[in-house]
N, C-alpha and C positions, 0 to 999 in steps of 0.2 A: 477417080483416084481411090485406091484401095484403103480400107479402114485403118490398116496398120500404118499408113502414112499421114493420118489425120490427127494423131495425138499432138496436143499443144506444144509439148517440149521439143518436138521434131521441127517446128517452124523456125528455129533459130538459125539454121544453115540450109543452103539449097539442096544438099544431098540427103537431108533428113536423117542423118546418122545411119544410113543404110548402105552406103558405098564409099570406099576410099581407094585412092590411087597412090602408089608409091613404088619404090624399088625394094621389094620385100626379100629378095634373095641376093642382093649385092652385085648383080650383073650389069648395072647401069641401064636397065630397060624398065619401062613402066609395067607394073603388075596391078591387078585389080582385085579388091576384096568386096564381097557383097554379103549382106545378111538377108537370107531368103526364106520364104514360107512355102512349104509344100502343102497345098490345099487338099490333096488326095489323102495323105495320111496324117494331116493336121500336125506337122512338125516344123521346126525351125532349124536352120543350119547356117554356118559360116562357110562360104566358098572363097577360095583364093585361086585366081588364075595367074600363073606365072610361066616364064620361059626358062627352059634349061636344056642345054645341048641342042639349041635350035628348034626345040619342040615346045608346044603348049603343054603345060602340066596343070593338074588341079589338086588342091588340098581341100578336104571336107572335114569340118568339125560339127558333128551332130550335137545339138544343144538340148532339145526336148520339145515340149508342147508348143504349138503355134501361138497360143495366147501370150507366151512370153514376149512376143514381138512388141507388145504395147509398153514394155518397160526396158527393152534391150536395144542397144545401139552399138555402132562401131565408129572409131575415129582413128586418125593417123597418129602414130608415135614416131618422133624423129630419133635418129641415132643419139646415144648418150648413155650415161650410167644411171641406173634406177634401182632403188631398194625394192625388194620383193616383200610379200606379206610377212614371211617369216623373218626377214631382215628388219622389218618394222616392229617385230615382237608380237604379231598376232598369234603365232604358234612357234614351236621349235622347228628349225629347219631339218628337213629329211635328208637322206643320203644323196638324192638327186635334185635337191632344192637349195640353190645358193642364196645367201642373204642379199646379194645384189647381182644385177646382170649388166653387162656392157653391150649395148646394141651397136653393131657396126653398120647397119642399114635400117631402113624404115621397118616398122612393125604395126600390127593392128591391136588397138585397145578395144576389147570386147567388154562392155559394161552394162550394168543394171542401173537405171536412173536412181541416184541417191543410194546406191548399194555397192556391191562387190564389183571388182573388175579384174581382168586378166589380160596379159599380153600374149599374142600369138606372134612368134618371131622365128627367123631363120637361124638354125643351128648349123654354122659352117663346118663344124667338126664332123657331125653326122649327116650333113647334107639333107636336112629335113626340117619341117616346121615343128616347133615345140610350143607348149602352153605353160605359162607360169602365173600364179596368182600374185597380184600386186596389192590388193586389199580384200578384206572380207566384208 
């Protein structure tokens, strides 16, 4: 087993906070998100595999140094209304940063243990994934 899967906090659930499955783009098909380490360049990234127009597509969010894997995880976010970080008063909302979001399909919560988190969600207006901070 890889060392990034052995951290004590990961033992709470079978997927070890490294994989989630849901309908991330609202097409009623199962999509998959994974938090992966690239050992060659020592980096970490979030990959989402989803289907669109009958084809597999991929979304990549590069995060940074691979050592972050020991404190980062992902989990499923169900549809609903959520306050964003600026909506909670962490900072003033920017022009493209609403105080709350309404998710119409599943999303991915990318988090740091006992730290900040952001949601990666499907923007049905622009037909692409977006990231928004939920806490700092």
